[in-house]
N, C-alpha and C positions, 0 to 999 in steps of 0.2 A: 525509557521504553525498552521493551524486550528486544534483544538483538537476535534476528532470525538467521544470521549468517555465520557468525563465529562458531566453530565446532561443528555446525551442521554440514559445512563443506567437507569436513573430515569424515563424517559418517557416510557420505555419498561419494561416488557417483551413483551407485545403485544400492538398494537395500535388498537383502535376501530374506524372503519370508517362507517359512515352511508351514503349510496349512494341512492339518489332518483331513479337512473337508475335501481336499483335492488328492486324497490318497497319499498324503505325506510328500507330495511333489514340491519341489522348490520353485518359487515364483520370483522373478526379478522385477522389482518395482522401481521405475525411474524416479529420481528426486526432482524437485522443482528447480529450474535454472534461475540464476539471478536475472533481474531486469537489466536492460541495456540502456546506454545513453543514446536514445533514439535521435538520429540525426535530423529528422524533419520536424522536430519540435521547435517552436519559436524560442524556447528557453534553452535549447541544447548548448549553445556556446557558453552559457553562464553556469551550467550545472557542474558540480564537483562531486567526486566519489566520497561517500561517507563510510568510514570503516567500522562504525559502531552505532548504526541506526537501522531501524526497519525501513526507513525511506532511503533507498540505496544511493540515489543521486539527488542532490539538493542544491538550491540556490537561495540565499537570503540577502536582501538589500540591507546592508549594515546601518543605513540611515532611516529605515522604515520605522514609523511609529504606529504600531498596530492598535494601541490603546484608543486612538481617535476614531476608529471605524466602528459604526453601529448598524450598518445595513449592508445587504449583499445582493448582487445580481448574479445569476447563474446561466451561462451559455448552454445551449443544447450540447450533449455529449458528442464528441467527434470520434469516429472510428479511424484509427491510424492506418495509413496505406503505404507506408515506407517499406522498403525491402528488408529492413531489420526488425520488422514486427515479429511477435512471438505467439502467433495464432495456431501454428502447427496445422492439424487436420480439422480445426474448428470450422464449421460451415458458415457461409455468409448469413444465413438465417439466425444461427446461434450468436454471431457477433452482434447483429441488430438487436436480438433479444437482450444480450448483456448490456448493450449501450442504453436501451430503454430502461433496464433495471437500475442502472446507475442514475439515469435521469429522474427516477422516482425516489431513490434512496438518499442521494446526497442533499437535495433541498430539505428533506425532513430533518436531517442531522444538522446541517448548516443553519437552518431556521431556529434551532434551539439556542444559538448564540446571537445571530443577527436577524434583523427584520428584513424579510425578502421584499425587494422592490423592483419596479420596472424602469425607473429613471434614476440617474445618478446625481448625487451631490458630493461635496468634499469629504463626506464620511462613509462613502460606499466602496466596497470591494467588489471586484468582478472575478468570478471563478470560471476557469475553463478546464474541463476534464477531457482527456483523450484516452480512449480504450486502446491499449497497445498490444494486448495478448490475452489469450484464454487457454488454460490447460484443463481438459476434461477429466473428471474422475472415472475410475473403472468401477461401476456401481456394485456388482456382486462381490468382487474381490475387496473393495474398500470396506464393505459391511462386514464380511467374514473376518477380515484382518483386524477389525476392531472389537470382535467378540470372542475370538479364539485366544487361548492363553498365550501362545507364542506371539500373536499379533499385539496383544496388550503390552507385553514386555517390550517389543520392538517399538511401538508407538510411544511408550513411556520414555524410551531412550531418545526418540526423535524430539519429543516435547522438551526434554531436559537440554537438548542441544539447540532449541529454538527453531526446529524444523516443522514441516507439515506432515500430516498423517500419511500412512502408506496408501497408495493408490488414490490419494486425494488430488483433486484439481486445484486450480488457482486462477486469480485474475491479475493481470498486469495493467497498470494505467499510470498516467501522468496528470498532475494537478498544477495549474499555473494560476497564481493569484495576482491580480492587478489592482492598481488604483483605478476605479471605474471612470473617473473624470479625465485623468491624464494618460491612461494606458501604460503607466510605469509599472514594470514588473517588480513586485515586492517579495514574492516567495514562489518557489517551484519545488516539486518533488516528483520522483519516479519510484514506484514501489511494486512489489508483488505481495498479494495478501492471500492467506489461506486460513482455514479454521484451526482451532486448537487441535493438536495431534491426537488427543484422547476424546474428542467429541464425536460420538457415533451417530448423532442425530442428523448429520449432513452427509451421510455416506450412501444414500439410496439413489438419488438421481445423478446423472453425469454432470449437471451444472450446479448441484446443490452447494458444493464446496466453494465454487467461484462466487455464487451469490452471497454466501456467508462472508467471504473475503471482502466483498463490496461493503457490507454492513460494518465489518470491523474497521476497514480502512477509512470510511467516512467518519466514524466515531473518533478514531485516532487523529485524523486531520483537524477536527474541531478542538481536540485536546491540545494539539500542537499550537494552534492559533490562540487558544486561551492562554497558554504559557507565554507566547510571544507578546500578547497584549499586556501582560503583567511585568514584562522586562523593561527596564529603562533604556538599555542599549543592547544590541546584539552584534555579533561579528562572526566571520568565518575564520576558524583557527587554521592557519596556513600549514602548520607543522604536521597535523594529522589529517587535514582535509575535512574534519568534522565541523559542523555548525555548532557553536557553543555560546555560552554567555560571556559577555565582557563585563568587567567590573565598572559600573557606571561612575563617571567622575563626580556625580552629585552625591553618591552614597557617603563619601567622606565629609559631606557638608551637613551632617545631621541625620543622614539616613542610617538605618540599621545595617 
């Protein structure tokens, strides 16, 4: 997966944009902060920092067999209320709006891989999503910075470094995945999601980029689970802190 953090940190703390539309004035545009290891998450004690993943904090049960799960239950989205949340100046109404948007978007994407159900059996996963932060776009500036020549060059650099577009917003959230029958935590991730840095279609409304981040994140979550369901074994690599693949013992017994 595309790493949104390496190199991007080196481009920011702030990006300097010079826009002819503003009389050549320089505009400082803040970059998106990394998500935190939110202390009030149920999975927080198990999360580990990932150095090369778009999912900044993760946990993976090394004994989980994702291939057996065929259905899913999805909890209502929770709005995080801890003091380490990353909502900034986002209003309560906007937080509710984004939580409702996640409520609509994630089931559509998860339903592409799993049958959505209301009661659990031994092959059912339960998804719990917590909205932990929202960064609003700066609508006029984000649009102009994506159509001006200087802005295009700047955003091309941002994209190459894995960063978000200038003046673009973002959405922060956590996903916890449980065995629905036993409530055993199988997988958890904390991430920040933003649109492609060169995508001008999400530059108009102040929550457009955050909504696009929700769609991207839901798709990437299902891709991650699809990958896990095809692995024989998984483990957490202690040396790097990254979740990686272990060489399955059975592979040497006739597997490729």
